[in-house]
C-alpha positions as CSV (number, residue, x, y, z in Angstrom):
1,M,-19.4,4.7,6.3
2,E,-17.3,4.0,9.5
3,S,-17.1,7.7,10.4
4,M,-20.8,8.0,9.9
5,L,-21.5,5.1,12.1
6,L,-19.2,6.5,14.8
7,G,-21.0,9.8,14.6
8,F,-24.3,8.1,14.9
9,Q,-23.0,6.2,17.9
10,N,-21.9,9.4,19.6
11,D,-25.3,11.0,18.9
12,L,-27.0,8.0,20.5
13,G,-24.7,8.2,23.6
14,S,-25.5,11.9,24.1
15,I,-29.2,11.3,23.7
16,S,-28.9,8.5,26.3
17,S,-27.2,10.8,28.7
18,E,-29.8,13.5,28.1
19,I,-32.6,11.0,28.8
20,L,-30.9,10.1,32.1
21,S,-30.6,13.7,33.0
22,L,-34.2,14.4,32.2
23,Q,-35.2,11.4,34.1
24,R,-33.4,12.6,37.2
25,K,-34.9,16.1,36.9
26,S,-38.3,14.5,36.5
27,I,-37.9,12.5,39.7
28,S,-36.6,15.6,41.6
29,M,-39.5,17.7,40.4
30,S,-41.9,15.0,41.3
31,Q,-40.5,14.8,44.8
32,E,-40.5,18.6,45.2
33,L,-44.2,18.7,44.1
34,S,-45.1,15.9,46.6
35,N,-43.3,17.8,49.4
36,R,-45.1,21.1,48.5
37,Q,-48.5,19.4,48.3
38,A,-47.8,17.7,51.7
39,I,-47.1,21.0,53.5
40,R,-49.5,23.2,51.5
41,G,-52.4,22.7,53.8
42,Q,-50.5,23.1,57.0
43,L,-48.5,26.1,55.8
44,S,-51.6,27.8,54.4
45,Q,-53.3,27.5,57.7
46,F,-50.2,28.7,59.5
47,I,-49.9,31.8,57.3
48,D,-53.7,32.5,57.6
49,D,-53.3,32.4,61.5
50,M,-50.4,34.8,61.5
51,A,-51.1,37.2,58.7
52,V,-53.1,40.3,59.3
53,P,-55.0,41.1,56.0
54,E,-55.8,44.6,54.9
55,S,-59.5,43.9,55.2
56,L,-59.0,43.2,58.9
57,I,-57.0,46.4,59.4
58,A,-59.6,48.4,57.5
59,G,-62.4,46.8,59.5
60,I,-60.8,47.8,62.8
61,M,-59.9,51.3,61.7
62,D,-63.2,52.2,59.9
63,C,-66.0,50.3,61.8
64,P,-67.8,52.1,64.6
65,V,-66.9,50.8,68.0
66,T,-70.6,49.9,68.6
67,D,-70.8,47.7,65.5
68,K,-70.8,43.9,65.9
69,D,-68.3,43.6,63.1
70,F,-65.8,45.6,65.1
71,V,-66.0,43.1,68.0
72,S,-65.6,40.2,65.6
73,H,-62.5,41.9,64.0
74,L,-61.0,42.3,67.4
75,Q,-61.6,38.7,68.3
76,V,-59.8,37.6,65.1
77,L,-56.9,39.9,65.8
78,N,-56.7,38.6,69.4
79,H,-56.6,35.0,68.0
80,K,-53.7,36.0,65.7
81,I,-51.8,37.7,68.5
82,S,-52.2,34.6,70.8
83,F,-51.1,32.3,68.0
84,V,-47.9,34.4,67.4
85,K,-47.1,34.4,71.1
86,E,-47.5,30.6,71.3
87,Q,-45.2,30.1,68.4
88,S,-42.6,32.5,69.9
89,F,-42.2,30.4,73.0
90,K,-42.8,27.0,71.5
91,E,-39.2,26.4,70.4
92,Y,-37.6,29.0,72.7
93,K,-34.2,28.1,74.3
94,S,-32.1,30.3,76.5
95,C,-28.5,30.1,77.7
96,W,-29.8,28.3,80.8
97,D,-31.3,25.5,78.7
98,L,-27.8,24.5,77.5
99,Q,-26.0,21.7,79.2
100,Y,-23.5,22.5,81.9
101,E,-20.2,20.7,82.5
102,E,-20.3,18.4,85.5
103,C,-21.1,20.6,88.5
104,T,-18.9,20.7,91.7
105,T,-20.4,20.1,95.1
106,K,-19.3,20.7,98.7
107,E,-17.6,17.3,98.6
108,D,-15.2,18.5,95.9
109,L,-12.9,20.4,98.2
110,M,-9.2,20.5,98.0
111,G,-8.4,18.7,101.2
112,I,-11.0,15.9,100.9
113,E,-9.2,12.6,100.2
114,D,-10.2,10.5,97.2
115,T,-10.5,7.4,99.3
116,A,-12.8,8.9,101.9
117,N,-15.6,6.6,103.1
118,R,-19.1,8.0,102.4
119,G,-22.5,7.2,103.7
120,L,-25.0,5.0,102.0
121,F,-27.0,7.9,100.6
122,H,-24.0,10.1,99.8
123,K,-24.2,11.8,96.4
124,S,-21.1,11.0,94.4
125,S,-18.7,13.8,93.7
126,L,-17.0,14.6,90.5
127,K,-15.6,11.7,88.4
128,H,-12.5,13.9,87.6
129,K,-11.9,16.0,90.7
130,G,-8.7,17.4,89.2
131,T,-10.8,19.5,86.9
132,V,-12.2,21.5,89.9
133,F,-8.7,22.9,90.5
134,T,-7.2,23.0,87.0
135,I,-8.1,25.9,84.7
136,G,-7.2,24.2,81.4
137,N,-8.7,26.2,78.5
138,R,-11.3,27.9,80.7
139,G,-9.2,31.1,80.9
140,D,-9.8,31.7,77.2
141,V,-13.0,33.5,78.2
142,L,-10.8,36.3,79.4
143,A,-8.6,36.4,76.3
144,Q,-9.5,35.4,72.7
145,Q,-13.1,34.6,73.6
146,L,-13.8,37.8,75.5
147,E,-15.4,39.5,72.4
148,A,-16.2,36.3,70.6
149,P,-19.8,35.9,69.1
150,I,-22.4,35.0,71.7
151,I,-23.5,31.4,72.1
152,V,-26.7,30.8,70.2
153,P,-28.7,28.2,72.2
154,H,-30.5,26.7,69.1
155,T,-27.2,25.8,67.5
156,Q,-25.2,24.8,70.6
157,S,-27.8,22.7,72.4
158,K,-25.6,19.5,72.1
159,N,-22.5,21.1,73.5
160,R,-21.5,21.3,77.2
161,Y,-20.3,24.6,78.7
162,Y,-18.8,25.8,82.0
163,Y,-20.9,28.4,83.6
164,E,-18.4,31.2,82.9
165,A,-18.8,30.6,79.1
166,L,-22.5,31.2,79.3
167,F,-22.0,34.1,81.7
168,R,-19.5,35.7,79.2
169,S,-22.0,35.2,76.3
170,E,-24.8,36.8,78.2
171,Q,-22.8,39.8,79.6
172,Y,-21.2,40.5,76.3
173,A,-24.6,40.6,74.6
174,L,-25.7,43.0,77.4
175,V,-22.6,45.2,77.0
176,D,-23.1,45.5,73.2
177,N,-26.8,46.3,73.4
178,A,-26.6,48.5,76.5
179,C,-23.8,50.7,75.1
180,R,-25.7,51.2,71.9
181,E,-28.9,52.0,73.8
182,Y,-27.3,54.5,76.1
183,L,-25.4,56.3,73.3
184,F,-28.6,56.5,71.2
185,L,-30.7,57.8,74.1
186,S,-28.1,60.5,74.9
187,E,-27.9,61.6,71.3
188,F,-31.6,61.4,70.4
189,F,-33.0,63.0,73.5
190,M,-30.0,65.3,74.0
191,V,-29.5,64.3,77.6
192,R,-26.3,63.7,79.7
193,G,-25.4,62.7,83.2
194,Q,-28.2,61.6,85.6
195,P,-31.1,62.3,83.2
196,A,-29.5,60.0,80.7
197,L,-29.0,57.3,83.4
198,N,-32.6,57.6,84.5
199,L,-33.9,57.2,81.0
200,F,-31.6,54.2,80.4
201,N,-32.8,52.6,83.7
202,Q,-36.4,53.0,82.7
203,I,-35.7,51.0,79.5
204,M,-33.1,48.4,80.7
205,G,-33.9,48.2,84.4
206,K,-36.0,45.1,84.3
207,T,-33.4,43.3,82.1
208,L,-30.7,44.1,84.6
209,Q,-32.8,42.9,87.4
210,L,-33.4,39.6,85.6
211,L,-29.7,39.0,84.9
212,T,-28.9,39.9,88.5
213,K,-31.4,37.4,89.8
214,N,-30.0,34.7,87.5
215,L,-26.6,35.2,88.9
216,E,-27.8,35.1,92.5
217,T,-29.6,31.8,91.8
218,F,-26.4,30.2,90.4
219,V,-24.0,31.6,93.0
220,A,-26.2,30.4,95.9
221,D,-25.3,26.7,95.2
222,C,-22.0,27.2,93.5
223,Y,-18.8,25.5,94.8
224,D,-16.7,26.2,91.7
225,T,-14.2,28.8,92.8
226,I,-12.6,29.0,89.4
227,A,-15.9,29.7,87.7
228,L,-16.7,32.5,90.2
229,F,-13.3,34.0,89.8
230,L,-13.5,34.0,86.0
231,C,-16.9,35.6,86.2
232,F,-15.5,38.3,88.5
233,H,-12.8,39.1,86.1
234,L,-15.2,39.1,83.2
235,I,-17.1,41.8,85.0
236,L,-13.9,43.8,85.5
237,R,-13.0,43.6,81.8
238,Y,-16.5,44.4,80.6
239,Q,-16.7,47.3,82.9
240,L,-13.4,48.6,81.5
241,M,-14.9,48.1,78.0
242,C,-17.9,50.2,78.8
243,H,-15.7,53.0,80.1
244,K,-13.7,52.9,76.9
245,R,-17.0,53.4,75.1
246,C,-17.9,56.3,77.4
247,V,-20.9,54.4,78.9
248,P,-21.2,54.7,82.7
249,A,-24.8,53.3,82.7
250,L,-23.8,49.8,83.9
251,D,-21.4,50.8,86.7
252,K,-23.9,50.1,89.5
253,Y,-24.9,46.8,87.8
254,W,-21.3,45.7,87.7
255,E,-20.8,46.6,91.4
256,T,-23.9,44.6,92.2
257,L,-22.6,41.5,90.5
258,Q,-19.3,41.8,92.2
259,G,-21.1,42.1,95.5
260,I,-22.9,38.8,94.7
261,I,-19.8,36.9,93.6
262,L,-17.0,37.9,96.0
263,P,-18.6,36.9,99.3
264,R,-19.5,33.4,97.9
265,F,-16.0,33.2,96.4
266,E,-14.4,33.9,99.8
267,Q,-16.7,31.5,101.5
268,I,-15.8,28.6,99.2
269,F,-12.2,29.5,99.3
270,R,-12.2,29.3,103.1
271,M,-13.9,26.0,102.9
272,N,-11.0,24.7,100.8
273,I,-8.5,26.2,103.3
274,N,-10.3,24.5,106.2
275,S,-10.4,21.2,104.4
276,I,-6.6,21.3,104.1
277,R,-6.2,22.3,107.8
278,D,-8.4,19.3,108.8
279,C,-6.5,16.7,106.8
280,D,-5.3,13.7,108.8
281,P,-1.9,12.6,107.3
282,T,-2.4,9.0,108.7
283,K,-5.4,8.5,106.3
284,F,-3.2,8.8,103.2
285,N,-0.8,6.3,101.6
286,R,2.8,6.6,102.6
287,E,4.3,7.5,99.2
288,L,7.4,9.6,98.6
289,G,6.1,11.1,95.3
290,P,4.1,14.4,95.0
291,H,0.8,14.2,96.8
292,Y,-2.4,14.7,94.9
293,I,-3.6,17.4,97.3
294,T,-0.4,19.3,96.7
295,R,-1.0,19.0,93.0
296,R,-4.5,20.4,93.4
297,Y,-3.1,23.3,95.3
298,A,-0.5,24.0,92.7
299,E,-3.0,23.9,89.8
300,F,-5.5,26.0,91.7
301,S,-3.0,28.6,92.9
302,A,-1.4,28.9,89.5
303,A,-4.8,29.4,87.9
304,L,-5.8,32.3,90.3
305,V,-2.4,33.9,90.2
306,G,-2.3,33.8,86.4
307,I,-5.8,35.2,86.1
308,S,-5.2,38.1,88.5
309,E,-1.8,39.2,87.2
310,N,-3.3,42.2,85.4
311,F,-6.1,42.9,87.9
312,P,-4.6,42.3,91.4
313,N,-7.0,42.0,94.3
314,E,-6.2,42.4,98.0
315,L,-8.8,39.8,99.1
316,V,-7.4,37.2,96.6
317,N,-3.8,37.8,97.7
318,R,-4.7,37.4,101.3
319,L,-6.7,34.2,100.6
320,L,-3.9,32.7,98.5
321,A,-1.4,33.5,101.3
322,E,-3.6,31.7,103.9
323,L,-4.0,28.7,101.6
324,Q,-0.3,28.5,100.9
325,E,0.5,28.5,104.6
326,E,-2.0,25.7,105.2
327,V,-0.6,23.7,102.3
328,E,3.0,24.1,103.6
329,L,1.9,22.9,107.0
330,F,0.1,19.9,105.4
331,I,3.3,19.0,103.5
332,L,5.3,19.1,106.7
333,R,2.8,17.0,108.5
334,M,2.8,14.5,105.7
335,A,6.6,14.4,105.7
336,G,6.5,13.7,109.5
337,I,5.0,10.3,109.0
338,F,8.3,9.1,107.5
339,P,10.7,7.9,110.2
340,Q,14.0,8.7,108.4
341,R,15.1,12.3,107.7
342,K,16.2,11.4,104.2
343,E,12.7,10.1,103.3
344,Q,11.2,13.3,104.7
345,L,13.5,15.4,102.6
346,I,12.7,13.3,99.5
347,Y,9.0,13.9,100.1
348,L,9.5,17.6,100.7
349,I,11.6,18.1,97.6
350,N,9.2,16.1,95.4
351,N,6.2,18.2,96.5
352,Y,8.0,21.6,96.4
353,D,9.5,20.8,93.0
354,M,6.1,19.9,91.5
355,I,4.4,23.1,93.0
356,L,7.2,25.3,91.6
357,N,7.1,23.7,88.2
358,I,3.4,24.2,87.8
359,I,3.4,27.7,89.1
360,M,6.3,28.7,86.8
361,E,4.6,27.1,83.8
362,R,1.3,29.1,84.4
363,T,2.6,32.4,85.8
364,R,5.6,34.7,85.9
365,D,8.9,33.2,87.2
366,N,9.2,36.0,89.8
367,S,5.7,35.7,91.4
368,K,5.6,35.6,95.2
369,E,4.5,32.0,95.2
370,A,7.3,30.9,92.9
371,E,9.9,32.7,94.9
372,S,8.6,31.2,98.2
373,F,8.8,27.6,97.0
374,R,12.0,28.1,95.1
375,A,13.7,29.1,98.4
376,R,12.2,26.1,100.3
377,L,13.3,23.8,97.5
378,S,16.8,25.2,97.6
379,T,17.1,24.8,101.4
380,K,15.8,21.2,101.4
381,S,18.0,20.2,98.4
382,A,21.1,21.4,100.2
383,E,20.1,19.4,103.3
384,Y,19.3,16.3,101.2
385,V,22.7,16.5,99.5
386,E,24.5,16.4,102.9
387,E,22.2,13.6,103.9
388,I,23.0,11.3,101.0
389,L,26.8,12.1,101.0
390,S,27.1,11.2,104.6
391,P,26.8,7.4,104.4
392,H,29.6,7.3,101.8
393,F,31.8,10.2,102.7
394,G,30.6,11.2,106.2
395,E,33.9,10.7,107.9
396,I,35.7,13.0,105.5
397,M,33.0,15.6,105.8
398,Q,33.2,15.4,109.6
399,F,37.0,15.6,109.4
400,V,36.9,18.7,107.2
401,K,34.4,20.5,109.5
402,E,36.3,19.7,112.7
403,C,39.8,20.6,111.3
404,E,38.6,23.8,109.7
405,H,37.1,24.8,113.0
406,L,40.4,24.1,114.8
407,N,42.3,25.9,112.1
408,E,40.2,29.0,112.5
409,K,40.9,29.0,116.3
410,G,44.6,28.5,115.7
411,Q,44.8,25.2,117.7
412,V,47.8,23.7,115.8
413,E,48.5,21.0,118.5
414,E,45.0,19.7,118.3
415,L,45.2,19.5,114.5
416,K,48.3,17.2,114.7
417,K,46.1,14.6,116.5
418,Y,44.1,14.3,113.2
419,E,47.1,13.3,111.1
420,N,46.9,9.6,111.8
421,K,43.2,9.6,111.1
422,S,43.7,11.3,107.8
423,L,45.7,8.4,106.5
424,A,42.9,6.0,107.0
425,L,40.4,8.4,105.4
426,V,42.6,8.8,102.3
427,Q,43.0,5.0,101.9
428,N,39.2,4.4,102.4
429,F,38.3,7.1,99.9
430,S,40.7,5.8,97.2
431,N,39.3,2.3,97.6
432,N,35.6,3.2,97.6
433,W,34.9,6.4,95.7
434,K,33.9,4.9,92.4
435,K,31.5,2.4,94.0
436,S,30.0,5.3,96.1
437,L,29.4,7.3,93.0
438,E,27.5,4.5,91.4
439,E,25.3,4.0,94.5
440,L,24.7,7.7,94.7
441,N,23.5,7.8,91.1
442,R,21.2,4.8,91.6
443,E,19.7,6.1,94.8
444,V,19.0,9.7,93.6
445,L,17.4,8.8,90.3
446,L,15.1,6.2,91.9
447,S,13.9,8.6,94.6
448,F,12.6,11.3,92.2
449,P,9.9,10.8,89.5
450,N,11.0,14.0,87.8
451,L,14.2,13.0,86.0
452,V,15.3,16.7,85.7
453,T,15.0,17.1,89.4
454,G,16.8,13.9,90.1
455,S,19.6,14.7,87.7
456,G,19.9,18.2,89.2
457,L,20.2,16.9,92.7
458,L,22.8,14.3,91.6
459,Q,24.9,17.1,90.0
460,L,24.5,19.2,93.2
461,A,25.7,16.3,95.3
462,L,28.7,15.7,93.0
463,T,29.6,19.4,93.1
464,Q,29.4,19.4,96.9
465,L,31.6,16.3,97.0
466,V,34.2,18.0,94.9
467,Q,34.2,21.0,97.3
468,Y,34.7,18.6,100.2
469,Y,37.5,17.0,98.3
470,H,39.3,20.3,97.8
471,R,38.8,21.3,101.5
472,F,40.1,17.8,102.6
473,H,43.1,18.1,100.2
474,K,44.0,21.4,101.6
475,L,44.1,20.0,105.2
476,L,46.4,17.1,104.3
477,G,50.2,17.2,104.6
478,P,52.4,17.1,101.4
479,N,53.1,13.3,101.7
480,M,49.5,12.5,102.3
481,R,48.3,14.5,99.3
482,T,50.3,12.3,96.9
483,Q,48.3,9.2,98.1
484,L,44.9,10.8,97.5
485,T,43.2,10.0,94.3
486,N,43.8,12.7,91.7
487,I,40.9,15.1,91.2
488,H,41.1,14.8,87.4
489,H,40.3,11.0,87.6
490,I,37.3,11.8,89.8
491,M,36.0,14.5,87.5
492,V,36.3,12.2,84.5
493,E,34.3,9.6,86.3
494,M,31.7,12.1,87.4
495,K,31.1,13.2,83.8
496,K,29.6,9.7,83.2
497,Y,26.7,10.6,85.4
498,K,25.9,13.9,83.7
499,T,22.7,13.7,81.8
500,N,20.8,16.2,79.7
501,Y,17.0,16.4,79.9
């Protein structure tokens, strides 16, 4: 009896679940029916307006031209064609309907200070001016995105794009279609050379003119040198792609686009150079750290050098050289506002070091720009080391230089006059060298925001000090040498200041 009741209970449960399932299906079917009835009238009218029935086709084909029915059939067909055209453009979106990233203006130049006073009706410049000179991920259009699917405006209307991303999408679509068209025409009509080009231009000419005009419109008001440079290199890469596909039909088109981009690129580039040249150092804050204009240059230069590594260009190399010269002069002018030579050297080292690090991160280590700033950094670092050692060990350093000079000339009698002075130097060194090392460590690390740079300069200073010690030790007499602090004690103490970053 119990098993029978349990079976009956299970049957009731399954029936209950089936009823719920049927109820949900009923609700769903009811909703589907309501939806279909709601759009039935509109959809039927839409289909009637678009469809061309066989009776209409037969009427146009069979009726005499003088018949009234023929005219009415044409009127109906004309209505349908007009309706189709209206629908085609009703929801149309192109690449140019998509949203751009924040556009640059003539106020977003490299040498314009962030704190510059503007007029009452001045249009504000970019909120993030650093993005004007930093490439970030924008270079991907030349790499993994070069042959990526084109941007479909209907699906990407909410996204924001830099101009070069839209340019890439448009030109890649052109390359793909133009290559297919040219190869088809050559094969189908059995033409080669100029006849094939003439036939291609008859078909694609107006399209190429439209794309050329679109670029001219953008370039006329463009102040984004990175966008222009990326577009220029997209052209070079797509031209190479066409050649690999044995399609010369777009060569003149590519040359036309280059002729549009390069003059504007050079113009904006020179505006940036002039903005650096016109900078007034007194308008900036007196800070020893890297200057934001220097950082702009480093990011910008590294971006252009990195992009053009595989496609060098004489114009770009010349412009980069001019910009580098102006930036170096700007850094020297800025260093000149500091009264002490040590402060000037700290400022120069901080700026040269930042430029070198950014360029090496983005480009090859042996690029011309990297080698140039590496040499300047090395020279100023050596001078800085002498400058910071001098307050603590200046007398010993001077003693070594003077005695070595006399020794080279063989003036033994003059050297003997320095023996009394050497005793005082040995005693002073033995009493103060530990304290001097502590002060050196504190001073160097506080002067440089880059800990790696600060640590490197400290080690360079300690190495230089050891060299002076050995030279000083060599000039002392046997009795005096025994009173000088042992080099091993000094080296053990120096190891405390060796850090790894």
